[in-house]
Backbone of each chain as ProteinMPNN parsed JSONL, in Angstrom:
{"seq_chain_A": "AQSVTQLGSHVSVSEGALVLLRCNYSSSVPPYLFWYVQYPNQGLQLLLKYTSAATLVKGINGFEAEFKKSETSFHLTKPSAHMSDAAEYFCAVSGARRALTFGSGTRLQVQP", "coords_chain_A": {"N_chain_A": [[27.058, 12.282, -51.158], [26.087, 12.319, -54.763], [23.676, 12.27, -57.302], [21.938, 11.882, -60.487], [18.933, 11.32, -61.97], [17.511, 10.675, -65.113], [14.492, 10.678, -66.578], [13.276, 8.608, -69.099], [14.75, 7.418, -71.815], [14.699, 7.905, -74.466], [13.09, 10.536, -76.17], [10.461, 11.536, -78.353], [9.298, 14.131, -80.377], [7.12, 16.358, -82.341], [8.109, 18.662, -84.82], [7.914, 21.985, -83.778], [6.567, 21.4, -81.585], [6.074, 21.207, -77.885], [9.054, 20.66, -75.979], [9.998, 18.55, -73.296], [12.21, 17.492, -71.064], [13.122, 15.231, -68.558], [14.587, 15.531, -65.336], [15.748, 14.359, -62.252], [17.229, 14.915, -59.226], [19.593, 13.912, -56.557], [21.319, 15.083, -53.813], [23.61, 15.855, -51.184], [24.369, 18.064, -50.512], [23.691, 21.6, -51.15], [23.015, 21.77, -54.529], [24.744, 22.45, -57.529], [23.379, 22.48, -60.843], [23.154, 21.201, -64.071], [22.55, 21.291, -67.611], [23.583, 19.567, -70.388], [24.332, 19.31, -73.993], [24.746, 16.873, -76.548], [25.791, 16.614, -79.733], [25.965, 14.207, -82.595], [29.1, 12.447, -82.613], [30.426, 14.399, -81.287], [31.711, 16.41, -78.568], [30.457, 17.293, -75.289], [28.189, 20.019, -74.804], [27.575, 22.885, -73.035], [24.301, 23.708, -72.107], [22.831, 25.11, -70.159], [22.894, 26.344, -66.676], [22.35, 26.02, -63.302], [22.772, 27.912, -60.418], [21.767, 28.67, -57.961], [21.135, 31.366, -58.084], [18.881, 32.037, -59.294], [15.752, 30.401, -59.713], [14.483, 29.818, -62.233], [16.114, 29.154, -65.032], [17.569, 30.33, -67.911], [18.808, 29.123, -71.02], [20.919, 28.678, -73.92], [19.906, 28.485, -77.333], [17.075, 28.819, -76.841], [16.234, 27.146, -74.795], [15.164, 26.283, -71.445], [15.13, 25.849, -67.812], [13.885, 24.76, -64.817], [14.474, 25.054, -61.401], [13.306, 22.994, -58.77], [13.169, 22.729, -55.644], [11.666, 21.402, -53.675], [10.765, 19.167, -55.19], [12.993, 18.123, -55.96], [13.749, 18.525, -58.648], [14.859, 19.167, -62.021], [13.936, 20.174, -64.672], [14.069, 20.125, -68.238], [13.087, 22.555, -70.649], [11.548, 23.45, -73.781], [9.803, 25.784, -75.696], [8.964, 25.304, -78.325], [9.893, 22.863, -80.644], [12.773, 22.474, -82.761], [14.177, 21.06, -85.737], [16.868, 21.009, -85.638], [17.345, 20.611, -82.927], [17.533, 17.903, -82.333], [19.157, 15.572, -80.73], [21.52, 14.207, -78.067], [20.858, 14.6, -74.604], [22.02, 15.601, -71.49], [21.684, 15.606, -68.073], [23.334, 17.022, -65.062], [24.957, 16.939, -61.994], [26.682, 18.934, -59.613], [28.183, 18.587, -56.522], [29.565, 18.53, -53.358], [32.188, 17.85, -54.507], [34.327, 18.528, -57.051], [33.957, 17.459, -59.636], [31.435, 16.69, -62.165], [28.56, 14.668, -61.92], [26.864, 12.64, -64.137], [23.741, 12.13, -65.684], [21.893, 9.407, -67.317], [21.183, 10.266, -69.915], [19.112, 11.352, -72.381], [17.816, 10.856, -75.432], [16.771, 12.923, -77.864], [14.294, 13.086, -80.367], [13.239, 14.678, -83.225], [10.434, 14.927, -85.025], [9.42, 15.744, -88.48]], "CA_chain_A": [[26.955, 11.576, -52.617], [25.068, 12.966, -55.457], [23.24, 11.525, -58.58], [20.808, 12.292, -61.255], [18.077, 10.325, -62.825], [16.805, 11.122, -66.248], [13.419, 9.753, -66.998], [13.063, 8.576, -70.566], [16.036, 7.409, -72.456], [14.326, 8.508, -75.787], [11.755, 11.405, -76.462], [10.086, 11.92, -79.685], [8.353, 15.204, -80.499], [7.068, 16.926, -83.701], [8.64, 20.021, -84.985], [7.005, 22.932, -83.166], [5.873, 21.048, -80.173], [6.88, 21.54, -76.722], [10.049, 19.742, -75.521], [10.211, 18.435, -71.939], [13.146, 16.514, -70.7], [12.929, 15.297, -67.156], [15.76, 15.347, -64.518], [15.635, 14.515, -60.767], [18.566, 14.911, -58.563], [19.915, 13.716, -55.325], [22.611, 15.676, -53.445], [23.628, 15.902, -49.744], [24.747, 19.465, -50.275], [23.083, 22.377, -52.154], [23.571, 21.376, -55.796], [24.88, 23.055, -58.799], [22.716, 21.619, -61.83], [23.481, 21.5, -65.554], [22.133, 20.525, -68.813], [24.529, 19.514, -71.609], [23.873, 18.686, -75.135], [25.886, 16.228, -77.413], [25.401, 16.222, -81.143], [26.771, 12.972, -82.947], [30.514, 12.519, -82.755], [30.857, 15.642, -80.734], [31.603, 16.597, -77.239], [29.23, 17.897, -74.615], [28.174, 21.486, -74.759], [26.715, 23.392, -71.886], [22.985, 24.422, -72.508], [22.429, 26.053, -69.195], [23.321, 25.733, -65.321], [21.51, 26.497, -62.173], [23.797, 27.972, -59.389], [21.173, 29.263, -56.758], [20.868, 32.691, -58.137], [17.444, 32.164, -59.898], [15.303, 29.012, -60.013], [14.309, 29.6, -63.607], [17.296, 29.254, -65.758], [17.571, 30.197, -69.528], [19.974, 28.774, -71.689], [21.057, 28.807, -75.155], [18.953, 27.814, -78.215], [15.607, 28.751, -76.473], [15.956, 26.17, -73.591], [15.119, 26.837, -70.082], [15.051, 24.822, -66.829], [13.364, 25.349, -63.412], [14.92, 24.193, -60.295], [12.276, 22.861, -57.846], [13.727, 21.923, -54.503], [10.661, 20.492, -53.08], [10.54, 18.058, -56.031], [14.34, 17.712, -56.263], [13.924, 18.211, -60.061], [15.477, 20.446, -62.84], [13.527, 19.58, -65.986], [14.519, 21.06, -69.315], [11.897, 22.782, -71.53], [11.632, 24.439, -74.936], [8.305, 25.927, -76.0], [8.79, 24.87, -79.852], [11.056, 22.159, -81.026], [13.242, 22.658, -84.082], [14.94, 19.922, -86.251], [18.286, 21.116, -85.152], [17.371, 20.289, -81.535], [17.775, 16.493, -82.216], [20.475, 15.394, -80.075], [21.287, 13.688, -76.737], [20.807, 15.694, -73.612], [22.383, 15.058, -70.246], [21.446, 16.406, -66.867], [24.342, 16.696, -64.407], [24.996, 17.548, -60.775], [27.936, 18.949, -58.945], [27.954, 18.854, -55.143], [30.765, 18.788, -52.712], [33.335, 17.62, -55.164], [34.232, 19.463, -58.432], [33.458, 16.711, -60.813], [29.985, 16.566, -62.447], [27.84, 13.287, -62.051], [25.885, 12.649, -65.289], [22.586, 11.072, -65.822], [22.161, 8.458, -68.338], [21.085, 10.816, -71.125], [17.92, 11.403, -73.025], [17.934, 11.168, -76.949], [15.566, 13.714, -78.478], [14.228, 13.021, -81.875], [12.247, 15.686, -83.634], [9.822, 14.554, -86.346], [8.922, 16.844, -89.352]], "C_chain_A": [[25.828, 12.453, -53.272], [24.801, 12.162, -56.765], [22.131, 12.178, -59.212], [20.165, 11.169, -61.988], [17.241, 11.043, -64.001], [15.723, 10.206, -66.76], [13.222, 9.708, -68.485], [14.373, 8.558, -71.298], [15.768, 8.055, -73.947], [12.908, 9.3, -75.71], [11.71, 11.702, -77.803], [8.974, 13.109, -79.763], [8.176, 15.706, -82.025], [7.572, 18.311, -83.732], [7.616, 21.054, -84.532], [6.473, 22.626, -81.961], [6.906, 21.499, -79.017], [7.912, 20.354, -76.342], [10.073, 19.77, -74.06], [11.052, 17.146, -71.672], [13.247, 16.519, -69.188], [14.304, 14.86, -66.397], [15.443, 15.468, -63.025], [17.058, 14.282, -60.167], [18.534, 14.404, -57.139], [21.253, 14.283, -54.838], [22.564, 15.924, -51.965], [24.046, 17.336, -49.512], [23.928, 20.254, -51.293], [23.742, 22.163, -53.493], [23.812, 22.551, -56.723], [24.315, 22.124, -59.812], [23.045, 22.116, -63.139], [22.782, 20.686, -66.491], [23.065, 20.67, -69.809], [23.939, 18.766, -72.867], [24.921, 18.153, -75.881], [25.244, 15.921, -78.891], [26.261, 14.929, -81.617], [28.254, 13.352, -83.124], [31.036, 13.773, -82.271], [31.126, 15.486, -79.122], [30.504, 17.218, -76.687], [29.437, 19.399, -74.573], [27.209, 21.981, -73.847], [25.335, 24.184, -72.51], [22.656, 25.59, -71.378], [22.818, 25.542, -67.656], [22.577, 26.616, -64.29], [22.673, 26.597, -60.881], [23.321, 28.783, -58.094], [20.842, 30.817, -57.038], [19.499, 32.927, -58.624], [16.913, 30.74, -60.034], [14.869, 28.717, -61.36], [15.532, 30.148, -64.464], [17.185, 29.279, -67.294], [18.835, 30.126, -70.046], [20.161, 29.155, -73.18], [20.005, 28.05, -76.014], [17.499, 27.741, -77.714], [15.369, 27.863, -75.246], [16.041, 26.803, -72.425], [14.839, 25.739, -69.13], [14.685, 25.558, -65.541], [13.923, 24.484, -62.373], [13.857, 24.12, -59.196], [12.869, 22.022, -56.627], [12.82, 20.953, -53.909], [10.476, 19.19, -53.924], [11.969, 17.58, -56.358], [14.332, 17.472, -57.856], [14.453, 19.46, -60.749], [15.104, 19.828, -64.371], [13.837, 20.637, -67.012], [13.272, 21.239, -70.373], [12.391, 23.572, -72.684], [10.261, 24.537, -75.508], [8.203, 25.28, -77.562], [10.019, 24.216, -80.396], [11.417, 22.451, -82.54], [14.054, 21.322, -84.437], [16.173, 20.016, -85.738], [18.412, 20.678, -83.767], [17.591, 18.77, -81.254], [19.17, 16.258, -81.719], [20.409, 14.558, -78.791], [21.651, 14.776, -75.629], [21.127, 15.041, -72.262], [22.295, 16.106, -69.183], [22.703, 16.081, -66.036], [24.361, 17.582, -63.064], [26.461, 17.709, -60.182], [27.689, 19.364, -57.509], [29.202, 19.231, -54.328], [32.045, 18.649, -53.532], [33.198, 18.372, -56.537], [33.713, 18.799, -59.546], [31.875, 16.661, -60.954], [29.577, 15.03, -62.465], [26.815, 13.427, -62.992], [24.857, 11.656, -65.168], [22.952, 10.219, -66.963], [21.851, 8.986, -69.72], [19.613, 10.482, -71.587], [18.125, 11.774, -74.591], [16.56, 11.786, -77.448], [15.448, 13.564, -79.856], [13.015, 14.087, -82.132], [11.708, 15.33, -85.055], [9.351, 15.783, -87.213], [7.445, 16.93, -89.277]], "O_chain_A": [[24.95, 13.092, -52.692], [25.687, 11.45, -57.236], [21.417, 12.96, -58.585], [20.78, 10.246, -62.521], [16.395, 11.902, -63.753], [15.979, 9.126, -67.292], [13.009, 10.763, -69.084], [15.045, 9.584, -71.393], [16.672, 8.681, -74.5], [11.855, 8.816, -75.293], [12.702, 12.077, -78.427], [7.874, 12.972, -79.228], [9.054, 15.453, -82.85], [7.467, 19.052, -82.755], [6.462, 20.934, -84.944], [5.931, 23.495, -81.277], [8.048, 21.95, -79.104], [7.545, 19.182, -76.421], [10.16, 20.862, -73.498], [10.696, 16.007, -71.975], [13.425, 17.565, -68.564], [15.006, 13.947, -66.829], [14.948, 16.496, -62.565], [17.879, 13.509, -60.661], [17.465, 14.469, -56.532], [22.273, 13.96, -55.446], [21.467, 16.206, -51.485], [24.068, 17.775, -48.362], [23.479, 19.643, -52.263], [24.953, 22.358, -53.597], [23.098, 23.551, -56.656], [24.697, 20.956, -59.74], [23.208, 23.319, -63.344], [22.444, 19.529, -66.238], [23.408, 21.802, -70.151], [23.198, 17.787, -72.776], [25.977, 18.781, -75.96], [24.343, 15.107, -79.094], [27.264, 14.663, -80.955], [28.603, 14.391, -83.685], [32.05, 14.236, -82.794], [30.748, 14.479, -78.522], [29.62, 17.677, -77.41], [30.516, 19.957, -74.372], [26.063, 21.533, -73.863], [25.412, 25.137, -73.286], [22.301, 26.735, -71.659], [23.035, 24.341, -67.492], [22.272, 27.79, -64.501], [23.305, 25.632, -60.452], [24.078, 29.392, -57.337], [20.274, 31.447, -56.146], [18.967, 34.007, -58.367], [17.688, 29.898, -60.487], [14.835, 27.547, -61.739], [15.849, 31.334, -64.553], [16.735, 28.299, -67.888], [19.794, 30.819, -69.705], [19.426, 30.052, -73.594], [19.324, 27.14, -75.542], [16.761, 26.814, -78.048], [14.255, 27.899, -74.722], [16.813, 27.744, -72.241], [14.328, 24.71, -69.573], [15.07, 26.689, -65.241], [13.843, 23.26, -62.471], [13.51, 25.189, -58.693], [13.006, 20.8, -56.675], [13.173, 19.799, -53.666], [10.049, 18.184, -53.357], [12.061, 16.58, -57.07], [14.8, 16.443, -58.343], [14.5, 20.568, -60.214], [15.87, 19.152, -65.058], [13.869, 21.837, -66.737], [12.617, 20.303, -70.833], [13.422, 24.243, -72.65], [9.611, 23.528, -75.781], [7.136, 24.728, -77.828], [11.051, 24.855, -80.598], [10.56, 22.634, -83.405], [14.522, 20.604, -83.553], [16.637, 18.954, -85.324], [19.534, 20.364, -83.368], [17.808, 18.381, -80.106], [20.175, 16.715, -82.264], [19.294, 14.198, -78.413], [22.533, 15.627, -75.742], [20.541, 14.009, -71.935], [22.723, 17.253, -69.316], [23.2, 14.967, -66.205], [23.886, 18.716, -63.018], [27.296, 16.807, -60.24], [27.049, 20.389, -57.274], [29.833, 20.236, -54.654], [32.987, 19.371, -53.205], [32.127, 18.743, -57.016], [33.069, 19.416, -60.394], [31.145, 16.599, -59.965], [30.313, 14.229, -63.041], [25.907, 14.233, -62.79], [25.015, 10.546, -64.66], [24.054, 10.243, -67.51], [22.181, 8.3, -70.686], [19.022, 9.472, -71.204], [18.554, 12.878, -74.926], [15.476, 11.204, -77.413], [16.398, 13.869, -80.578], [12.059, 14.264, -81.376], [12.397, 15.418, -86.071], [8.915, 16.777, -86.632], [6.843, 17.782, -89.93]]}, "seq_chain_B": "DAGVIQSPRHEVTEMGQEVTLRCKPISGHDYLFWYRQTMMRGLELLIYFNNNVPIDDSGMPEDRFSAKMPNASFSTLKIQPSEPRDSAVYFCASSLYAVVGQDTGELFFGEGSRLTVL", "coords_chain_B": {"N_chain_B": [[39.596, 31.405, -77.747], [41.036, 28.162, -77.968], [39.797, 26.016, -77.085], [39.201, 22.755, -75.376], [41.715, 20.381, -76.39], [42.028, 17.292, -77.801], [43.772, 14.278, -78.552], [44.428, 11.168, -80.029], [41.656, 11.542, -82.468], [40.474, 9.246, -83.25], [41.188, 5.986, -82.523], [42.418, 2.841, -83.375], [43.2, -0.343, -82.261], [44.897, -3.28, -81.342], [44.086, -5.892, -79.107], [46.028, -6.056, -76.097], [47.815, -4.054, -76.666], [49.592, -1.008, -76.168], [47.803, 2.009, -75.237], [47.775, 5.415, -75.663], [46.107, 8.267, -74.809], [45.7, 11.891, -75.253], [45.409, 15.273, -73.904], [44.99, 18.565, -74.189], [44.221, 21.107, -71.891], [41.884, 24.02, -71.666], [43.695, 27.15, -71.592], [44.677, 28.448, -68.456], [42.802, 27.202, -66.969], [42.137, 25.323, -63.942], [41.324, 22.863, -63.258], [41.213, 19.421, -64.436], [39.589, 16.849, -66.119], [38.897, 13.424, -66.72], [36.88, 11.588, -68.539], [34.791, 8.72, -69.352], [32.791, 7.347, -72.049], [30.247, 5.019, -72.696], [27.778, 2.964, -74.275], [26.519, 1.22, -72.468], [27.372, 2.119, -69.853], [27.154, 4.756, -69.875], [28.309, 8.113, -69.072], [31.182, 8.123, -67.363], [33.118, 9.263, -64.69], [36.656, 9.066, -64.74], [38.967, 10.094, -63.578], [40.267, 13.099, -61.807], [42.211, 16.076, -61.827], [43.608, 18.71, -59.874], [45.242, 21.652, -60.235], [47.313, 20.211, -61.427], [47.738, 17.992, -59.898], [46.422, 14.659, -58.961], [43.384, 14.193, -57.75], [41.136, 12.588, -57.233], [40.888, 9.525, -57.993], [39.201, 7.385, -58.115], [37.519, 6.385, -59.906], [39.021, 5.114, -61.839], [39.217, 2.207, -63.733], [40.912, -0.05, -63.253], [44.249, -1.304, -62.698], [45.419, -1.373, -65.073], [44.898, 1.181, -66.214], [46.21, 4.363, -66.314], [46.926, 7.815, -65.413], [48.275, 11.026, -66.082], [49.564, 14.274, -65.286], [51.723, 16.265, -66.236], [52.12, 18.907, -66.579], [50.487, 22.144, -66.508], [49.367, 22.299, -68.988], [49.005, 19.777, -70.314], [47.916, 16.607, -70.454], [47.781, 12.956, -70.072], [46.085, 9.836, -70.721], [46.664, 6.661, -70.097], [46.384, 3.38, -71.33], [47.337, 0.102, -70.528], [47.919, -3.393, -70.474], [45.698, -3.093, -73.346], [42.238, -3.804, -73.596], [39.355, -5.441, -75.365], [37.162, -4.666, -73.971], [37.641, -2.14, -73.188], [36.996, -0.43, -75.129], [35.528, 2.7, -76.104], [34.432, 6.034, -75.837], [36.526, 8.449, -75.023], [36.6, 11.192, -73.041], [38.049, 14.372, -72.294], [37.927, 17.107, -70.079], [38.0, 20.482, -68.974], [38.066, 23.019, -66.209], [37.483, 25.967, -64.461], [38.152, 27.258, -61.392], [38.824, 29.435, -59.979], [37.782, 31.841, -58.751], [36.456, 32.789, -55.823], [33.167, 32.364, -54.812], [32.087, 32.406, -57.313], [32.016, 29.814, -58.195], [30.87, 27.66, -60.278], [31.218, 25.342, -61.47], [31.113, 24.606, -64.115], [31.949, 22.461, -66.698], [34.288, 22.306, -69.471], [34.173, 20.502, -72.527], [36.321, 18.516, -74.578], [36.422, 17.085, -77.908], [36.547, 14.41, -77.799], [38.082, 11.092, -77.789], [37.82, 8.413, -79.731], [38.051, 5.157, -79.027], [38.914, 1.937, -80.244], [39.25, -1.213, -79.599], [40.368, -4.152, -80.792]], "CA_chain_B": [[40.458, 30.337, -77.231], [40.867, 26.978, -78.881], [39.005, 24.936, -76.373], [40.043, 21.644, -74.991], [41.945, 19.729, -77.669], [42.26, 15.948, -77.654], [44.181, 13.494, -79.611], [43.885, 11.055, -81.383], [40.295, 11.538, -82.427], [40.147, 7.836, -83.445], [42.304, 4.96, -82.469], [42.014, 1.508, -83.432], [44.348, -1.094, -81.794], [44.57, -4.631, -81.041], [44.285, -6.265, -77.597], [47.278, -6.311, -75.557], [48.672, -2.993, -77.181], [49.437, 0.117, -75.299], [47.058, 3.188, -75.847], [47.863, 6.818, -75.056], [45.225, 9.458, -75.181], [46.324, 13.217, -74.914], [44.668, 16.312, -73.759], [45.395, 19.957, -73.74], [43.013, 21.869, -71.471], [41.989, 25.373, -71.836], [44.591, 27.961, -70.77], [44.303, 29.04, -67.316], [41.847, 26.244, -66.135], [42.916, 24.579, -62.944], [40.933, 21.37, -63.086], [41.07, 18.592, -65.54], [38.882, 15.65, -65.863], [38.904, 12.4, -67.76], [35.556, 10.812, -68.585], [34.636, 7.619, -70.458], [31.493, 7.141, -72.444], [29.926, 3.817, -73.331], [26.403, 2.858, -74.315], [26.107, 0.511, -71.437], [27.507, 2.784, -68.606], [27.004, 6.27, -69.942], [29.453, 8.96, -68.857], [31.795, 7.801, -65.995], [34.346, 9.956, -64.308], [37.708, 8.236, -64.324], [39.955, 10.732, -62.678], [40.446, 14.4, -62.046], [43.156, 16.766, -61.231], [43.476, 20.007, -59.623], [46.639, 22.187, -60.323], [48.277, 19.034, -61.971], [47.683, 16.998, -58.679], [45.527, 14.016, -58.98], [42.521, 14.439, -56.562], [40.215, 11.58, -57.139], [41.056, 8.357, -59.12], [38.507, 6.058, -57.774], [36.875, 5.766, -61.065], [39.799, 4.302, -62.808], [38.676, 0.737, -63.601], [41.87, -1.146, -62.902], [45.699, -0.897, -62.632], [45.849, -1.159, -66.543], [44.756, 2.493, -66.407], [46.992, 5.341, -65.594], [46.903, 9.2, -66.05], [49.303, 11.879, -65.618], [49.376, 15.564, -65.776], [53.078, 16.733, -66.077], [52.186, 20.381, -66.434], [49.102, 22.732, -66.544], [48.859, 22.335, -70.339], [49.041, 18.679, -70.92], [47.619, 15.284, -69.691], [47.691, 11.77, -70.777], [45.531, 8.821, -70.052], [47.401, 5.58, -70.702], [45.898, 2.025, -71.01], [48.334, -0.894, -70.896], [47.49, -3.528, -71.961], [44.412, -2.738, -73.69], [41.386, -4.994, -74.002], [38.238, -4.986, -76.143], [36.016, -3.889, -73.116], [37.982, -0.662, -73.084], [36.485, 0.416, -76.337], [34.74, 3.666, -75.601], [34.786, 7.519, -76.205], [37.228, 9.114, -73.776], [36.437, 12.82, -73.06], [38.722, 15.29, -71.449], [37.256, 18.485, -69.798], [38.707, 21.325, -67.992], [37.267, 24.095, -65.684], [38.245, 26.989, -63.699], [37.476, 27.517, -59.949], [39.829, 30.488, -59.281], [37.273, 32.897, -58.143], [35.437, 32.475, -54.931], [31.897, 32.909, -54.896], [31.78, 32.175, -58.711], [32.292, 28.467, -58.485], [29.7, 27.074, -60.767], [31.387, 23.919, -61.856], [30.99, 24.367, -65.535], [33.071, 21.843, -67.478], [34.369, 22.347, -70.945], [34.623, 19.222, -73.045], [37.006, 18.273, -75.775], [35.5, 16.307, -78.795], [36.656, 12.906, -77.461], [38.934, 10.144, -78.53], [37.046, 7.244, -79.941], [39.025, 4.057, -78.97], [38.367, 0.677, -80.513], [40.241, -2.471, -79.299], [40.156, -5.418, -81.481]], "C_chain_B": [[40.136, 28.941, -78.005], [40.13, 25.893, -78.327], [39.975, 23.768, -76.026], [40.352, 20.739, -76.265], [42.316, 18.201, -76.997], [42.775, 15.242, -78.808], [44.577, 12.03, -79.145], [42.348, 11.15, -81.336], [39.691, 10.084, -82.497], [41.37, 6.996, -83.359], [41.772, 3.567, -82.494], [43.234, 0.558, -83.176], [44.015, -2.544, -81.458], [44.884, -4.968, -79.619], [45.6, -6.459, -77.256], [48.329, -5.052, -75.911], [48.487, -1.795, -76.045], [48.653, 1.382, -76.045], [47.467, 4.276, -75.049], [47.013, 7.812, -75.559], [45.847, 10.76, -74.567], [45.133, 14.271, -74.838], [45.348, 17.604, -73.341], [44.241, 20.79, -73.216], [43.106, 23.3, -71.895], [43.006, 26.322, -71.117], [44.085, 28.639, -69.69], [43.4, 28.198, -66.447], [42.801, 25.553, -65.176], [42.381, 23.308, -62.466], [40.854, 20.731, -64.208], [40.566, 17.282, -65.337], [39.1, 14.702, -67.002], [37.636, 11.576, -67.652], [35.487, 9.73, -69.627], [33.222, 7.42, -70.814], [31.155, 5.929, -73.22], [28.353, 3.726, -73.405], [25.86, 2.194, -72.921], [26.157, 1.376, -70.094], [27.442, 4.141, -68.695], [28.292, 6.925, -69.627], [30.007, 8.707, -67.504], [33.001, 8.566, -65.772], [35.4, 8.998, -63.943], [38.566, 8.81, -63.312], [39.914, 12.149, -62.845], [41.536, 15.022, -61.333], [42.897, 18.194, -60.884], [44.965, 20.733, -59.42], [47.726, 21.075, -60.526], [48.247, 17.973, -60.926], [46.368, 16.035, -58.941], [44.675, 13.933, -57.717], [41.628, 13.291, -56.381], [40.406, 10.648, -58.434], [40.21, 7.28, -58.849], [37.57, 5.508, -58.856], [37.626, 5.077, -62.164], [39.569, 2.829, -62.673], [39.688, -0.179, -63.023], [43.355, -0.54, -63.139], [46.135, -0.692, -64.26], [45.803, 0.404, -66.985], [45.605, 3.351, -65.731], [46.802, 6.716, -66.219], [47.85, 9.98, -65.357], [48.99, 13.338, -66.063], [50.743, 16.369, -65.344], [53.137, 18.166, -65.914], [50.661, 20.877, -66.643], [48.452, 22.542, -67.975], [48.688, 20.902, -71.052], [48.676, 17.482, -69.964], [47.426, 14.183, -70.586], [46.877, 10.707, -69.896], [46.12, 7.504, -70.838], [46.503, 4.202, -70.336], [46.915, 0.89, -71.464], [48.26, -2.097, -69.974], [46.114, -3.307, -72.224], [43.545, -3.824, -74.018], [40.142, -4.485, -74.706], [37.184, -4.233, -75.243], [36.433, -2.424, -72.865], [37.592, 0.254, -74.113], [35.368, 1.333, -75.83], [35.095, 4.996, -76.266], [35.314, 7.98, -74.953], [37.131, 10.614, -73.915], [37.509, 13.364, -71.976], [37.969, 16.571, -71.316], [37.95, 19.214, -68.879], [37.663, 22.48, -67.353], [38.13, 24.967, -64.721], [37.452, 27.385, -62.495], [38.256, 28.54, -59.28], [39.217, 31.342, -58.444], [36.259, 32.372, -57.17], [34.274, 32.996, -55.04], [31.348, 32.822, -56.497], [31.985, 30.707, -59.128], [31.06, 27.787, -58.848], [29.889, 25.715, -61.355], [31.185, 23.498, -63.241], [32.253, 23.53, -66.211], [33.0, 22.211, -68.96], [34.97, 21.234, -71.5], [35.498, 19.406, -74.177], [36.019, 17.36, -76.688], [35.736, 14.896, -78.659], [37.568, 12.243, -78.379], [38.157, 8.762, -78.538], [38.148, 6.019, -80.021], [38.17, 2.759, -79.209], [39.517, -0.369, -80.324], [39.737, -3.627, -79.796], [40.509, -6.61, -80.766]], "O_chain_B": [[39.06, 28.735, -78.566], [39.841, 24.91, -79.009], [41.18, 23.744, -76.274], [39.471, 20.395, -77.052], [42.798, 18.045, -75.876], [42.351, 15.488, -79.937], [44.989, 11.794, -78.009], [41.764, 10.874, -80.288], [38.642, 9.764, -81.938], [42.401, 7.23, -83.99], [40.852, 3.176, -81.776], [44.234, 0.699, -83.88], [42.842, -2.891, -81.321], [45.802, -4.424, -79.004], [46.348, -7.014, -78.061], [49.489, -5.06, -75.498], [47.542, -1.666, -75.267], [48.855, 1.685, -77.221], [47.528, 4.15, -73.826], [47.168, 8.215, -76.712], [46.444, 10.711, -73.491], [44.113, 14.192, -75.522], [46.102, 17.719, -72.374], [43.357, 21.159, -73.989], [44.127, 23.785, -72.383], [43.073, 26.162, -69.899], [43.125, 29.395, -69.843], [43.263, 28.488, -65.259], [43.963, 25.249, -65.448], [42.827, 22.719, -61.481], [40.411, 21.384, -65.153], [41.043, 16.582, -64.445], [39.444, 15.107, -68.113], [37.431, 10.914, -66.635], [36.092, 9.852, -70.692], [32.423, 7.32, -69.884], [31.687, 5.751, -74.316], [27.69, 4.397, -72.615], [24.858, 2.641, -72.363], [25.198, 1.392, -69.322], [27.65, 4.801, -67.676], [29.336, 6.332, -69.897], [29.348, 9.052, -66.524], [33.893, 8.538, -66.619], [35.229, 8.195, -63.026], [38.893, 8.18, -62.307], [39.553, 12.564, -63.947], [41.839, 14.552, -60.236], [42.064, 18.846, -61.514], [45.727, 20.375, -58.522], [48.797, 21.037, -59.921], [48.859, 16.948, -61.23], [45.291, 16.603, -59.126], [45.227, 13.617, -56.663], [41.362, 13.032, -55.207], [40.143, 10.957, -59.596], [40.489, 6.196, -59.362], [36.968, 4.438, -58.771], [37.112, 4.575, -63.163], [39.717, 2.269, -61.586], [39.286, -1.088, -62.297], [43.556, 0.543, -63.689], [47.057, 0.048, -64.601], [46.495, 0.848, -67.902], [45.787, 3.135, -64.533], [46.544, 6.81, -67.419], [48.229, 9.711, -64.217], [48.282, 13.586, -67.038], [50.826, 17.001, -64.29], [54.023, 18.69, -65.238], [49.757, 20.085, -66.908], [47.235, 22.608, -68.147], [48.288, 20.837, -72.214], [49.118, 17.429, -68.817], [46.977, 14.346, -71.72], [46.939, 10.662, -68.667], [46.019, 7.383, -72.059], [46.015, 4.016, -69.221], [47.264, 0.789, -72.64], [48.503, -1.929, -68.779], [45.337, -3.337, -71.27], [43.992, -4.763, -74.678], [39.86, -3.287, -74.687], [36.463, -3.339, -75.686], [35.645, -1.607, -72.388], [37.777, 1.47, -74.064], [34.4, 0.875, -75.223], [35.954, 5.057, -77.146], [34.656, 7.926, -73.914], [37.593, 11.181, -74.905], [37.726, 12.768, -70.921], [37.427, 17.088, -72.293], [38.521, 18.621, -67.964], [36.614, 22.783, -67.92], [39.255, 24.678, -64.312], [36.287, 27.778, -62.556], [38.351, 28.519, -58.052], [39.819, 31.716, -57.438], [35.338, 31.64, -57.532], [34.233, 34.176, -55.387], [30.205, 33.188, -56.772], [32.113, 30.42, -60.318], [30.27, 27.368, -58.002], [28.938, 25.012, -61.697], [31.093, 22.318, -63.579], [33.398, 23.98, -66.206], [31.952, 22.389, -69.582], [36.098, 20.886, -71.15], [35.429, 20.484, -74.768], [34.949, 16.956, -76.234], [35.118, 14.145, -79.414], [37.831, 12.657, -79.507], [37.918, 8.12, -77.516], [38.972, 5.939, -80.932], [37.107, 2.486, -78.652], [40.595, -0.271, -80.91], [38.727, -4.132, -79.305], [40.355, -7.713, -81.291]]}, "name": "protein", "num_of_chains": 2, "seq": "AQSVTQLGSHVSVSEGALVLLRCNYSSSVPPYLFWYVQYPNQGLQLLLKYTSAATLVKGINGFEAEFKKSETSFHLTKPSAHMSDAAEYFCAVSGARRALTFGSGTRLQVQPDAGVIQSPRHEVTEMGQEVTLRCKPISGHDYLFWYRQTMMRGLELLIYFNNNVPIDDSGMPEDRFSAKMPNASFSTLKIQPSEPRDSAVYFCASSLYAVVGQDTGELFFGEGSRLTVL"}
């Protein structure tokens, strides 16, 4: 069985501030981990993915995430928030089965 | 590539009516997934197919829901009869797992079908 927990359903940051969105996972097999972003009235778009090649993963739009097995975490960060980063972010895990299991999502607000 | 294409984008219907949602996956992808998104339950996997064969339908809420994939380029999700609690955004996604050693599980999503059942 696999699951993800996203801490914080809403996160608000100022433009230019650090973005940190938290994700913890549970998986009975070595996981593949993903972060997706969803803009209003759109589908989900892949930000980045961890596939065991490197623990620090860089994605699109300046986002990155670090896989920490000891902490079962895969937190998403961006050094400097931009207004266009306002969206909902989903962490997801893929284990033994092909389908992804998604977390409940974190809505990021960016204040000017 | 055109990406995953879903239709209709919006559907408003009355309780008891039949609803059919359609999906065209990315050409060459061998897996197709149906997810449902609601405020209360988030993103839930309903069913997924591999090479047009249903693999796991344990997420289908009840017998009112059915899904088919008659060929590699088309899938439907049908609700009959529909109920207000079925109101949600339904997403179709596809992926490719054809290459051993490059199985990363990335899903490509359509823009969703927003269903409102009155």
